[in-house]
C-alpha positions as CSV (number, residue, x, y, z in Angstrom):
1,M,0.0,0.0,0.0
2,S,1.3,3.5,-0.9
3,A,1.3,6.4,1.4
4,T,0.0,9.9,0.6
5,V,1.8,13.1,1.7
6,E,0.9,16.7,1.6
7,V,2.4,20.1,2.6
8,S,0.4,21.1,5.6
9,R,2.4,24.2,6.5
10,S,4.8,26.5,4.7
11,N,5.8,29.9,6.2
12,Y,8.8,31.4,8.0
13,V,10.0,33.1,11.2
14,M,12.9,35.4,11.8
15,G,15.5,33.7,13.9
16,D,19.0,33.8,15.2
17,S,21.9,32.2,13.3
18,V,25.7,32.1,13.3
19,T,25.4,33.1,9.6
20,S,23.4,36.3,10.3
21,F,24.7,39.6,9.0
22,R,25.8,42.0,11.7
23,D,24.1,40.0,14.4
24,E,20.7,40.5,12.8
25,Q,18.1,37.7,12.5
26,I,17.6,35.8,9.3
27,P,14.6,34.0,7.8
28,W,14.0,30.4,8.8
29,A,11.4,28.5,6.6
30,I,9.0,26.3,8.6
31,T,7.8,23.4,6.6
32,E,5.4,20.7,7.7
33,I,4.8,17.7,5.4
34,T,2.2,15.2,6.7
35,N,1.9,11.5,5.9
36,T,-1.9,11.3,5.9
37,S,-1.9,7.5,5.5
38,S,-1.9,4.5,7.9
39,V,1.3,3.2,6.4
40,P,4.9,4.6,6.4
41,H,6.2,6.7,3.5
42,G,9.7,6.3,2.1
43,S,12.1,9.1,1.1
44,L,10.9,12.5,0.2
45,R,12.4,15.6,-1.4
46,A,10.9,19.1,-1.6
47,E,11.8,22.6,-2.6
48,V,11.5,25.5,-0.2
49,R,11.1,28.7,-2.2
50,F,11.5,32.2,-0.8
51,Y,9.7,35.2,-2.4
52,D,9.5,38.9,-2.0
53,A,6.4,41.1,-2.0
54,N,6.6,41.4,-5.8
55,D,6.4,37.6,-6.2
56,T,10.1,37.5,-7.2
57,L,11.8,34.3,-6.4
58,L,14.8,35.1,-4.2
59,E,16.2,31.7,-3.2
60,V,15.4,27.9,-3.4
61,R,16.4,25.4,-0.8
62,D,16.1,21.6,-1.1
63,I,15.0,19.6,1.9
64,Y,15.0,15.8,2.3
65,C,13.7,13.1,4.7
66,P,14.4,9.4,4.2
67,Y,11.3,8.2,6.0
68,I,8.0,9.5,7.4
69,P,6.0,7.2,9.8
70,A,2.3,6.6,9.3
71,N,0.0,9.4,10.3
72,T,2.9,11.7,11.1
73,T,4.0,15.2,10.3
74,W,7.6,16.0,9.6
75,L,8.6,19.5,10.9
76,D,11.6,21.0,9.2
77,Y,13.4,24.4,9.8
78,T,15.5,25.6,6.9
79,R,17.7,28.7,7.3
80,Y,18.2,31.3,4.6
81,Y,21.2,33.5,4.9
82,T,20.7,36.9,3.3
83,E,22.0,40.4,3.8
84,T,18.5,41.7,3.1
85,P,16.1,39.7,5.4
86,D,13.4,42.4,5.2
87,R,12.8,41.4,1.6
88,I,11.3,38.1,2.5
89,D,7.5,38.2,2.2
90,R,6.4,34.5,1.9
91,V,7.6,31.0,1.5
92,K,6.1,28.2,-0.7
93,T,7.0,24.5,-0.5
94,R,6.7,22.0,-3.4
95,I,7.2,18.3,-3.1
96,T,9.5,17.2,-5.9
97,E,10.3,13.5,-5.4
98,T,8.6,10.7,-3.4
99,T,9.0,7.0,-2.6
100,S,5.5,6.4,-1.5
101,S,5.8,2.9,-0.2
102,V,8.1,0.9,2.1
103,S,8.3,-2.7,1.0
104,A,10.9,-4.0,3.6
105,E,9.6,-5.6,6.7
106,M,10.4,-4.0,10.1
107,I,12.3,-6.2,12.5
108,G,10.6,-6.3,15.8
109,G,12.2,-6.5,19.2
110,V,15.5,-4.8,18.3
111,E,17.3,-3.3,21.3
112,V,19.7,-0.4,21.4
113,L,22.7,-1.7,23.3
114,S,24.6,1.5,23.4
115,S,24.4,4.9,21.8
116,T,25.9,8.4,21.5
117,F,23.7,11.2,20.5
118,E,24.4,14.9,19.8
119,A,22.2,17.6,18.5
120,G,23.0,21.3,17.9
121,S,20.7,24.1,16.8
122,E,22.7,24.7,13.6
123,S,25.2,21.9,13.4
124,G,22.6,19.2,13.0
125,V,22.4,15.8,14.6
126,D,24.9,12.9,15.0
127,I,24.1,9.4,16.2
128,S,26.3,6.3,16.8
129,A,24.6,3.1,18.1
130,E,24.9,-0.6,18.4
131,I,21.7,-2.6,18.1
132,D,20.8,-6.2,18.8
133,L,18.8,-7.7,16.0
134,S,16.9,-10.0,18.5
135,G,17.8,-13.2,16.6
136,A,16.9,-12.0,13.1
137,T,19.3,-13.0,10.3
138,P,18.7,-10.7,7.3
139,D,21.2,-10.4,4.4
140,R,21.0,-6.6,4.7
141,V,19.4,-4.2,7.2
142,T,18.4,-0.6,7.1
143,A,18.5,1.3,10.4
144,I,16.6,4.5,10.5
145,T,17.0,6.9,13.4
146,L,14.0,9.2,13.9
147,F,14.6,12.5,15.8
148,F,12.1,14.3,18.0
149,D,11.8,17.6,19.9
150,P,10.5,18.0,23.5
151,Q,6.9,18.2,22.1
152,D,7.5,14.8,20.5
153,R,7.2,16.3,17.0
154,Y,9.0,14.4,14.3
155,R,12.0,16.4,13.0
156,G,13.6,14.1,10.5
157,A,15.8,11.0,10.2
158,V,19.0,9.5,9.1
159,R,19.4,6.1,7.3
160,S,22.2,3.6,7.6
161,V,22.4,0.4,5.5
162,E,24.5,-2.6,6.5
163,S,25.1,-5.8,4.5
164,S,25.8,-9.2,6.0
165,P,25.1,-8.1,9.6
166,G,25.9,-10.3,12.6
167,E,23.8,-10.6,15.7
168,T,24.4,-6.9,16.4
169,V,24.8,-4.0,14.1
170,A,26.9,-0.8,14.8
171,F,26.4,2.3,12.8
172,S,27.3,6.0,12.9
173,D,25.6,8.7,10.9
174,G,24.5,12.3,11.0
175,T,23.0,15.2,9.0
176,I,23.0,19.0,9.1
177,G,19.5,18.9,7.7
178,V,17.9,18.7,11.1
179,R,18.3,22.2,12.4
180,T,16.4,24.6,14.7
181,P,16.7,28.4,15.1
182,P,19.0,28.8,18.2
183,N,16.6,31.2,19.9
184,L,13.8,28.5,19.9
185,E,15.3,26.6,22.8
186,S,12.1,24.7,23.6
187,E,12.1,23.2,20.1
188,Q,15.6,21.8,19.9
189,V,15.9,18.1,19.0
190,D,16.4,16.1,22.2
191,S,15.5,12.5,21.6
192,F,15.7,9.7,19.0
193,Q,14.2,6.3,18.1
194,V,15.9,3.5,16.1
195,I,13.8,1.3,13.8
196,V,15.3,-1.5,11.7
197,F,14.1,-3.1,8.5
198,D,15.0,-6.4,6.8
199,G,16.3,-5.2,3.5
200,Y,16.7,-1.7,1.9
201,V,14.4,1.2,2.6
């Protein structure tokens, strides 16, 4: 069964950034893309497009998520460095590429034996973990780490693929795509969940 996704929010806020010009704030696009289905959605790409009041396109940013769980909204913040932040009038988001179904089977009962997790407002997220496959013996596994903020909102993921795994699998991955304006302290990513599939996702 294929999943259906839709852009449920596309606007922006002014926020702090290490890239801001003369300590000013810069625009951060806020994008919410919702999986409206009862099954998970695979990878998704979208364009975040910044416009001025004259409907002139000022900048385009690409965003990506490798996995969106069923009935879940992915919340993304995308910063736009500009020396003229007052020109920004609106933001539009357009989904450009989707993998609407996930054919691999999730492996149940996996256990995270150890992990190291770091999240920075603008440096992104990094995760290293060792997981026990709970007796499963797949030829290849895909480990997807889902990231969440204190309100338990889904903020994105990283994907790691391992061939010929043993009883346990160790992986290390990260992305600068999961960011939050530094001044929004209550929305910084602070937790994760690892799910594992038999095969490639």
